[in-house]
N, C-alpha and C positions, 0 to 999 in steps of 0.2 A: 058467773062467768067460768070459761075455762081453766084451769091450773098451768102452767109453765113455771119448768122450774129456773129459779136467778141463776147465774151464768154457774157453770163447774168453782167448787166442788159442792155450792148448796142445795140441799131437795128435801122438800117436806116429805116426812113418815105420816102414814097415816095407820090408825087398828084396821086388821081387815075388817072388826064386823061395824067401823064407820063407814068404809066402802060398799055395806053391801054380801058380805066375804064372812063362811064360818070362818072363825081364825082356828080351830085345830085341823081344818080339814085346808087350810093356806100352811102351817106350820110344816106337815104330813107332807106337802106337796111340794116344799120350799126341799126337803131332809131328803126326801125321793130320790130329789133331781142329785142334790150331794150326793146319795149315796151312790147313782148309778154313775159313775164315771166311762167313759169312751174307752177300749179296750186297745185303743191307740197307746202307745209307746210315749212318755215325754221327751223324748229322742225326735226331733219333727226331724230333721236333719236325716237321719235315718226310716222313719214313716215316707217322706219326699222319694225318695230310692226306692222304697217298695212295694208301698200300697197302689199305684196307680196302673201295675203290669205290665212296666215297661223295662225290656232287656238295656244294657249300657251299648251306644251312650243315651241314648235317647231319654235314660231316666236321669242325667247328669240334674245336677239346680243351677240354675242359672244368675237366681237371686239370694238374697239373704234370705237365713234361717234360722231360727232361733229356740231353744227348748223353752215346752208351753209350762204353764201354772196347771195347778188344779179344776177342780171342777168348780163353778162358781157364775151369781148369775143375780140376777134380781126382776121380781114383778110388780111390773103399774097398774091401776085401780084407776079412772080417774083422773091421771096424770102422776099419780102420789104412791114413793113406795111402801106397799102394803107387805113386802117381803124379799129378803135379800140372803146369798147366801156366799160363800169362798168369799177372796179378794176379789174382788171389782173393781178393783184399780190396777190386777194387773192386767198391763198391756200385751197382748197375744199374738201371732198369725188369725185368723180368718177364715183362710181357705176362698172359698165360693161363695161367700158373702158378700165380696167385693164388685162379682158380677155386682148384685143390685143397687150398688154403689153407681158403676158402669151407665147402670140405666135411669137415675135420677142425675145424672151429668149430663145424658144425650136429654134428659126431658127440658135440663134450663135450658139446653140449648135450644130446644123446639119453643122454649117460652120466649123467645129472645129472637126469633126467626130466622138462627143459623141455620138451621133446617129448617125448611121452607114448607115441604113434603113428605111425610114419611116413606110415600111409595116412589119417589122418585129414587134412582142409580145411583148409589152412593159417585158411581166415579166422575157424575156432575159438577160433585163441587172437592173431591179427591181424588185429585191426578198423579199419582205420586208410580204407577204402575202396578199396585194392588187390585185393581181393579179393571185390567184389560182384558177386550178377548181371545178367548170365543165362550169362553164363560162365565166369567167371574164380574163381567161390565149390566149384568141384570140383576147385579142381586141390589137390592135394598137396603135403606136402615132398617124397618119394617122387618127383612128376611134376617138382618143382623141379631138384630133384638130378639128378635121371637128362637134364634139358632136354628132358621128352615134357607140360611143360605148354601149354605153345601160346598162354599168358598174353598176353592183349591190352589194352591202352594204352601211355601216353607217364609216364617215369619221368626227371627231369631235365634235361626239355625232348627227349631222346631217342623218337620212336614207338618201339615196340616192330616198325615195318613195315621198319626198317632193314636188322634182319638178319636178315629173312623170306628164303627159297631161296639163303640163304649157303650155298656149299659151301667145305667142312673136313672134312680127314682121308677124302681122297679120294672124299667120296661127292656127288655127282654133283647138282645144284640142277634142283627141278623149272621154273623160270624165274631172272631176271635176277633178282638181288639188289635187296631194296628195294623193290619192287615185287610186286603185291595175288597174296595166295595163299589162298584161304578156309582157317579156322579147320579142326581137327581137335575132337572130344573130348580132351579132356587125358590122356594114358599112350597115345596111340594115333600119335601122330607124333613122330620126335625130329627138333631142327634144334636149332643150335647157334646161340644169341642170348646175345647180349651185356647187352642191356635186360634179358631175364628175369633172366640171372643178377647183374644189377644188383636187381631188384626180390627175389631170395631174399636179397638181402645188408641190405638194407634191414628184410626179415621179421626176420633174424638180430638185428637191432639191435634192435627190440622184442622181440623174446624177450629178450633178454641185458639188455637197461635199461644199457647200458653200453656207450663204442666198442669196436668191435671189436678195434681194435689193440689194444687195453687189454689185453682180454678175454683174447690172443691171446700176448701179452708176458708176463701174471701164469701163466696156463697150460700156456704151451709154453716159449717161449721161456726165459723165466727158467727153471725147470726144467732143459732140454736144455746150460747152459751158451753158449748164443748170445753176439755180440758185440751194443753198444747199436745200433749200427752201421744197421738194418736200420727203414723207417718202410713205412707203409701211410698211404694217400690215398688221398681219393676228388674231389670235384668244389668249383667254387666256390661251385656251389648246390644241394648234396645236405646239407643242414641241416634237421636233426628239432628238435621238441624231446618230450622224456622227461622227466618228473616234473620239469619245471622248468626242466632241464638244455639246453642248446644243444650237439647233436653232430652229427658227419657222418657219414654214411652214406657208409663204402670202396668203390670199386667195383671189382667181382671183374676184374680184369684192366686194360690199360692202353691200350686201342683207343680213347677219347677221354683219354689221358692218367690220371695216377693211377695208383691200384694198386703193389703192393708194390716200394719199391726195396730191396735186400739183393744181400749176397754169395754166391759161390758156396758159402764155407766156411758162413754160417749155413744156407744150404740142403741144404747134404749133412747137416747134425744132424738136419733137418728128416727129410730121407732112410731117414737112418739109424733114427731114431726108429720109424719103420713099420717099417723090415727088423724089428725086432728084437719087433715084435708092440704095439709100441706101451707098453714100461716099458722106464724109462732108467733104469741101475743098483738095480737092484731095486722103483723106483717107478712105475704102471701112470698114466702119464697122458693115455693113450686105449686104449678099451679092444681086445680082439682082435676083439669081436666086430662092430664100428664097421668095421675094417680088410676083416672078411670081406665084411661088405655092399657096401662102396665099392667095393670087386674085381670084384660079379655084376658080369655081363655084361648090356648094357641090349636085353632079345629083337628089340627095333627098331633094334639099332645095337651089336653086340658089341663094337667094341675100345671100348666108353666104359661108366664104368658109374656112380658118385658124383662125378659133376669130374673124372673121372681117366681115364687113357687108357688099354686093355687090351692086351696081345699076343692075344687072344683066334685062335684057330687061326692063331696065328704070319704074322696077318694086315700087320698097324700093322710090325712088324721081323721079318723073316724068319729072319735071323741072332739074332735073341734068345732066350729062351727063353720056352716059353707062358706064363711063372708073372709074366713080365715084366710091371712095369707105370708108369707114369711119369705126372711135371707136366709140360704141354708149354704153350709162349708161342712166340708169333709172335716173328720175327727169327733163330729158332733158341736156343732159351732150353728146358733137358730137362733134368731130373730121373728117370733111370732107377733103378729098384729091382728088384732080380733075387734072391728072396728063394731058390730055389733053391740059388744059385751064392753067398751070400753079399756081393752082389754092387752096391752103390750106386756111382753117376757121376753129375757135374754138369758139364754142357756147356751154355757162352756165348757167342752167338752163334757155333755150327758152324751150316753153311750145312746147313738143312735134310735134302736130298741125300743129307748125308756119314753121315748118324746109324746108320743101316743099318749102314755101313763101318766105322764105330767100333764098332759092340757086334759085329762079326763079327772085327774085330783081338779085341778083350779077351776073346770066348770061344774065337778058336784058341788064347791064351796059356793057357789052363785045363791043366794035367796031367795026366794020366790019375792 
């Protein structure tokens, strides 16, 4: 029977050898992750203002930011902890890992019929002016989840122009970040754009009609036994009124502060849920159909699915299996899920250049 950890903080540990792993190689991999700290400063407020290439006032943080801790993480095989390093109870910002959690919330909405058709224009369900003609009314949920919407507008004081021509994942940009680029028809151009992801978050809030952290806690984090330590924030100006109640629209990352504050062990539970096909202790939390859709490569950029990074053609991580997929955030935050080898790893504050090296050591530790 597949193993599921009891509610936090309990979690069974397993000697690497009993999990089919070479103990010396796993120890070396954990040491490698701990020793290859991200070059990012621990002063994340400074990094938020400086690392995204934006001039004032566009670089202004709007949500909470706190200093980060040191490198930490853990490795699961067969659901059990086989390696751990650093302080895995350190609650830190996750940056764009939050995008992947928005994908889970979209999947929960799809599973319940709140989203009937992913190829339906968002404006049919969300009528708040953000999806009006002549351009935005063509945008579908599918476009927003794949980052192919080319949504145009301003949200919470940040125009989408800030992230036009942004280079992410090794893709070259057509011009300097934050400069004009002619918009394409929705579905015809892939671009990593945090303003547009925040627009998806607001659309999901209007769909659920409840604060998204509340939905995430009730439908995901409580059932998988997560700790009460995590938080999900938006911005000081990202409040809307729904059904007479004031609610904050959370951000899909920490580009301008806010986003998800969480520790590695809670992230590992989320990764294990997905590894197990959305099932936890016999209860279906997220449908396997959604996880399959989430992992479908975008034709315009096959390394991306529904706000999850894919290893299509082993282009992103040559040392990992092609079945691998990841939630990835700036500064060296990664949740690696490998269903082919029954592995989940959470890496906090690792040098991004060292991620494939960690994976290479883990894959080399698997005994035939």
